[in-house]
C-alpha atoms as one frame of an Amber mdcrd trajectory, in Angstrom:
protein
   0.000   0.000   0.000   2.898   2.350   0.758   4.302   1.850  -2.735   1.036
   2.558  -4.560   0.581   5.959  -2.967  -0.800   5.597   0.558   0.922   7.359
   3.432   1.474   5.747   6.839  -1.589   7.403   8.391  -3.819   6.001   5.662
  -2.256   2.554   6.017  -2.854   2.625   9.785  -6.444   3.702   9.125  -6.881
   0.741   6.777  -5.482  -1.679   9.387  -7.645  -0.154  12.128 -10.757  -0.501
   9.982  -9.804  -4.081   9.179  -9.360  -5.145  12.805 -12.414  -3.265  14.108
 -14.693  -4.753  11.440 -13.119  -8.173  12.031 -13.861  -7.896  15.746 -17.556
  -7.192  15.165 -17.975  -9.510  12.157 -16.394 -12.669  13.573 -19.297 -13.987
  15.655 -22.000 -13.309  13.015 -19.712 -14.957  10.439 -19.378 -18.133  12.504
 -23.122 -18.180  13.080 -23.712 -17.880   9.325 -21.309 -20.764   8.650 -23.099
 -22.997  11.168 -26.520 -22.061   9.837 -26.003 -22.104   6.068 -22.951 -24.297
   5.527 -19.175 -24.138   5.935 -18.323 -24.615   2.262 -20.940 -22.106   1.105
 -19.497 -19.584   3.547 -15.972 -20.199   2.229 -17.160 -19.503  -1.327 -18.878
 -16.250  -0.345 -15.797 -15.257   1.661 -13.502 -15.656  -1.342 -15.731 -13.555
  -3.579 -16.069 -10.756  -0.997 -12.300 -10.664  -0.415 -11.721 -10.610  -4.179
 -14.016  -7.594  -4.552 -12.145  -5.879  -1.703  -8.804  -6.413  -3.458 -10.160
  -5.152  -6.780 -11.525  -2.009  -5.111  -8.085  -1.347  -3.615  -6.327  -2.071
  -6.915  -8.408   0.244  -9.080  -8.938   3.069  -6.567  -5.468   3.537  -5.047
  -5.769   7.184  -4.046  -9.377   7.427  -2.873  -9.959   7.347   0.888 -13.591
   6.267   0.532 -12.719   3.277  -1.632  -9.802   2.408   0.636 -12.235   2.286
   3.571 -14.650   0.193   1.517 -11.818  -2.185   0.646 -10.874  -2.527   4.305
 -14.462  -3.332   5.283 -14.938  -5.895   2.506 -11.587  -7.541   3.201 -12.341
  -7.786   6.920 -15.816  -9.248   6.357 -14.432 -11.771   3.876 -11.613 -12.710
   6.229 -14.066 -13.148   9.115 -16.236 -15.460   7.025 -13.183 -17.523   6.089
 -11.260 -17.698   9.380 -11.641 -21.076  11.028 -14.421 -22.183   8.673 -12.440
 -24.844   6.815 -10.993 -26.141  10.092 -14.530 -26.318  11.502 -15.733 -28.264
   8.463 -12.848 -30.738   8.818 -13.498 -31.139  12.558 -17.222 -31.593  11.924
 -16.562 -34.347   9.383 -14.066 -35.960  11.770 -16.663 -36.002  14.547 -19.233
 -37.588  12.228 -16.680 -40.168  11.066 -15.479 -40.813  14.647 -11.909 -39.774
  13.772 -11.791 -36.712  16.027  -8.734 -38.079  17.850  -6.819 -37.815  14.562
  -7.382 -34.075  14.111  -3.700 -33.248  14.669  -2.634 -35.482  11.803  -5.477
 -34.251   9.566  -4.770 -30.563  10.207  -1.028 -30.913   9.727  -1.556 -32.811
   6.467  -3.983 -30.161   5.243  -1.554 -27.350   6.042   1.366 -29.132   4.402
  -0.694 -29.117   1.188  -2.105 -25.597   1.528   1.052 -23.818   2.719   3.144
 -24.295  -0.473   0.295 -22.803  -2.505   0.269 -19.755  -0.233   4.055 -19.502
  -0.439   4.032 -19.652  -4.234   1.294 -17.032  -4.475   3.171 -14.729  -2.073
   6.453 -15.088  -3.935   4.936 -14.548  -7.392   2.909 -11.574  -6.192   5.671
  -9.800  -4.253   8.742 -10.674  -6.334   7.447 -10.959  -9.898   4.103  -9.240
 -10.474   4.888  -6.434  -8.031   8.022  -5.525  -9.990   5.977  -5.228 -13.185
   3.062  -3.253 -11.773   2.192  -2.773  -8.112  -1.504  -3.280  -8.846  -0.965
  -6.689 -10.445  -0.577  -8.652  -7.154  -3.948  -7.316  -6.003  -5.635  -8.190
  -9.295  -3.997 -11.627  -9.437  -4.993 -12.283  -5.829  -8.599 -11.389  -6.610
  -8.669 -13.710  -9.632  -7.128 -16.519  -7.574  -9.758 -16.087  -4.843 -12.625
 -16.118  -7.335 -11.342 -19.219  -9.135 -10.725 -21.170  -5.921 -14.129 -20.118
  -4.579 -15.851 -21.438  -7.691 -14.052 -24.782  -7.393 -15.661 -25.276  -3.971
 -19.211 -25.109  -5.394 -19.312 -28.784  -6.545 -18.495 -29.765  -2.944 -21.593
 -28.089  -1.486 -23.271 -31.499  -1.240 -20.739 -32.409   1.448 -21.797 -29.551
   3.719 -23.121 -30.998   6.972 -26.087 -28.641   6.821 -27.252 -30.442   3.666
 -27.716 -33.596   5.728 -30.574 -31.794   7.453 -32.614 -31.131   4.316 -35.919
 -31.264   6.185 -34.925 -28.422   8.439 -35.713 -24.895   7.323 -32.425 -23.081
   7.900 -34.198 -19.724   7.672 -36.409 -20.492  10.665 -35.483 -19.644  14.207
 -32.624 -17.286  13.371 -31.754 -15.459  16.580 -28.051 -14.828  16.672 -27.852
 -13.307  20.161 -29.763 -16.047  21.979 -28.148 -18.814  19.904 -24.623 -17.558
  20.629 -25.430 -17.231  24.335 -26.784 -20.774  24.356 -23.704 -22.116  22.557
 -21.322 -20.401  24.974 -23.396 -21.620  27.934 -22.931 -25.234  26.838 -19.226
 -24.805  26.043 -17.853 -23.463  29.327 -14.736 -25.636  29.217 -14.076 -24.600
  25.616 -14.481 -20.933  26.558 -12.001 -21.452  29.403  -9.491 -22.819  26.873
 -10.129 -19.835  24.583  -9.448 -17.387  27.421  -6.354 -19.339  28.478  -4.816
 -19.190  24.986  -5.577 -15.507  24.301  -2.357 -14.063  25.861  -0.219 -16.100
  23.448  -1.249 -13.650  20.707   0.524 -10.899  22.659   3.850 -12.759  22.496
   4.221 -12.482  18.723   2.237  -9.280  18.184   5.399  -7.184  17.749   7.227
  -9.404  15.245   4.080 -10.069  13.220   3.434  -6.334  12.940   6.985  -5.102
  12.296   9.179  -7.872  10.887   9.291  -6.157   7.482  10.690  -2.983   9.061
  13.027  -4.892  11.361  14.688  -6.973   8.625  14.464  -4.582   5.688  16.363
  -1.663   7.177  19.543  -1.049   5.233  19.394  -4.424   3.487  18.475  -5.603
  -0.007  16.551  -8.688   1.138  12.908  -8.026   0.192   9.711  -8.930   2.014
   8.715 -11.529  -0.569  11.886 -13.550  -0.009  11.599 -13.374   3.776   7.929
 -14.402   3.531   8.959 -17.479   1.561  11.499 -18.454   4.237   8.862 -17.897
   6.932   6.491 -20.187   5.056   9.193 -22.830   4.622   9.984 -22.633   8.340
   6.327 -23.145   9.163   6.141 -26.088   6.746   9.206 -27.688   8.335   7.707
 -27.355  11.810   4.351 -28.788  10.705   6.092 -31.652   8.878   8.035 -32.551
  12.030   4.806 -32.390  14.007   3.042 -34.601  11.453   5.843 -37.187  11.396
   6.492 -37.316  15.137   3.905 -35.724  17.424   0.630 -36.433  15.597   1.400
 -40.165  15.480   0.970 -40.332  19.249  -2.360 -40.199  21.050  -1.868 -37.065
  23.142  -4.265 -36.299  25.968  -5.328 -32.840  27.075  -2.378 -32.520  29.462
   0.228 -33.433  26.818  -1.201 -31.008  24.276  -1.336 -28.101  26.718   2.200
 -28.908  27.885   3.376 -28.656  24.261   1.641 -25.285  23.937   3.402 -24.057
  27.091   6.786 -25.245  25.782   6.177 -23.653  22.371   5.130 -20.354  23.968
   8.254 -20.292  26.129  10.437 -20.935  23.077   8.580 -18.236  21.121   9.459
 -15.753  23.868  13.077 -16.918  24.124  13.617 -16.701  20.364  12.195 -13.164
  20.262  14.697 -12.168  22.939  17.508 -13.796  20.922  16.368 -12.057  17.722
  16.685  -8.695  19.480  20.005  -9.570  21.167  21.601 -10.643  17.856  20.303
  -7.696  15.831  23.846  -6.544  15.051  24.337  -9.848  13.208  21.638  -9.574
  10.545  21.569 -13.156   9.282  21.881 -14.733  12.735  18.908 -12.643  13.831
  16.980 -13.652  10.706  17.667 -17.367  11.294  16.473 -17.065  14.894  13.328
 -15.346  13.643  12.686 -18.375  11.428  13.057 -20.603  14.501  10.516 -18.364
  16.229   8.206 -18.856  13.250   8.562 -22.631  13.588   7.507 -22.643  17.232
   4.684 -20.233  16.429   3.399 -22.564  13.698   3.446 -25.561  16.041   1.687
 -23.631  18.804  -0.982 -22.402  16.396  -1.605 -25.907  15.081  -1.827 -27.571
  18.502  -4.015 -24.773  19.880  -6.403 -25.294  16.973  -6.546 -29.038  17.642
  -7.167 -28.499  21.377  -9.928 -25.981  20.714 -11.695 -27.981  18.008 -11.453
 -31.193  20.046 -12.990 -29.510  23.089 -16.120 -28.371  21.231 -19.088 -30.633
  21.900 -21.892 -28.676  20.207 -21.398 -29.758  16.582 -24.077 -27.510  15.086
 -22.464 -24.451  16.678 -18.810 -25.302  15.998 -18.009 -22.304  13.752 -19.847
 -19.973  16.137 -17.588 -21.000  19.028 -14.484 -20.629  16.846 -15.671 -17.168
  15.787 -16.114 -16.129  19.416 -12.486 -17.164  19.902 -11.400 -15.229  16.802
 -13.323 -12.129  17.904 -11.636 -12.137  21.306  -8.295 -12.729  19.597  -8.909
  -9.747  17.296  -9.679  -7.576  20.323  -6.438  -8.643  22.016  -4.576  -8.030
  18.748  -5.865  -4.443  18.520  -4.739  -3.702  22.089  -1.366  -5.414  21.592
  -0.670  -3.586  18.328  -1.505  -0.238  19.944   0.845  -1.017  22.842   3.530
  -2.196  20.426   3.276   1.020  18.417   3.543   3.185  21.538   6.513   1.265
  22.962   8.283   1.182  19.581   7.937   4.941  19.136   9.174   5.774  22.637
  11.641   2.996  23.481  12.495   1.179  20.250  11.303  -1.921  18.435  13.511
  -4.340  20.372  12.224  -3.137  23.744   8.639  -3.329  22.495   9.033  -6.894
  21.240  10.691  -8.152  24.429   8.228  -6.365  26.708   5.105  -7.675  25.005
   6.544 -11.193  24.725   7.351 -11.231  28.451   3.929  -9.865  29.411   2.105
 -12.303  27.132   4.046 -15.307  28.447   3.603 -14.255  32.085  -0.175 -13.894
  31.721  -0.435 -17.204  29.855   1.652 -19.209  32.344  -0.241 -17.691  35.281
  -3.543 -18.559  33.615  -2.290 -22.064  32.872  -1.392 -22.671  36.528  -4.733
 -21.313  37.757  -6.737 -23.272  35.159  -5.034 -26.642  35.655  -7.831 -28.291
  37.594 -10.675 -26.795  35.563  -9.194 -27.914  32.233  -8.251 -31.339  33.508
  -4.543 -30.798  32.862  -3.590 -33.029  35.685  -5.547 -35.961  34.249
């Protein structure tokens, strides 16, 4: 956005709009997915996000259209986030293979991640050097095409198994969400427990481009590819080693604690080794690996805990909405600390605070979550 004419204030406005809309759109999006179908929601999400990208591509200097793009992109992202994972978990529950979610998710991500990596590299390193609008246009086309390919799979939506039920009847989002949360108290406790982990990586996720681009000729596209490869390596190791074992709730949460500690340690090492550019970059890739593992295991724990199958996406969206709220607060704190004390101090401070809150919550929640069992 900076290169196609937007200043930093406008970019921050776009990001603020995105996160605010995401916060308010998450729960309704999950409710829609549960009510009308996961795969249908994914298709609509792709089309809405494509329109948002096209608006941004063809109206680069218009504040109104930039705002419209931010709103559309956020709504589309809210409809998409967690929906495919919910569909997979729903099918696993029906097929009585829920205990294999770790292996299923890791296999799915090993397939999907290279596609994302290729798209990122082509967009940032090839199309972007030809015309800065081309990555946006290509991304929109890709989203539309992939959305259309999902249409033949609509018959596999779980909602279609209930053909005699009128999905338009009894729509009451507030009472339905309250009822779902009421019956998923343990799941909500897990959601609240995992929230502080987002604070740990909030600095690096927001500023890694600035941190590693300063004074160097390594571009964001190349670093993004290495980040993706690091994530793939971590997920592959998880798939080959960890997912083959039947882990109980205690083992999974212990792995999340270990990953979160290593995420914090690697952030500290990234800052300490800043004078050695490539050493710092390698350590950041290690941080990305632990972050990928934590994200995967957290998703498995959360999806496995859900018992209300017809409200699965709603519960996940409640989690995503709370996560978006934490992200807004963390990004604001990161910006303030970076401006006044430097990026390194901001990263270390937020990582330490996030880890401290998480570990404290983990200790307090042990009995309630059955960690000792």
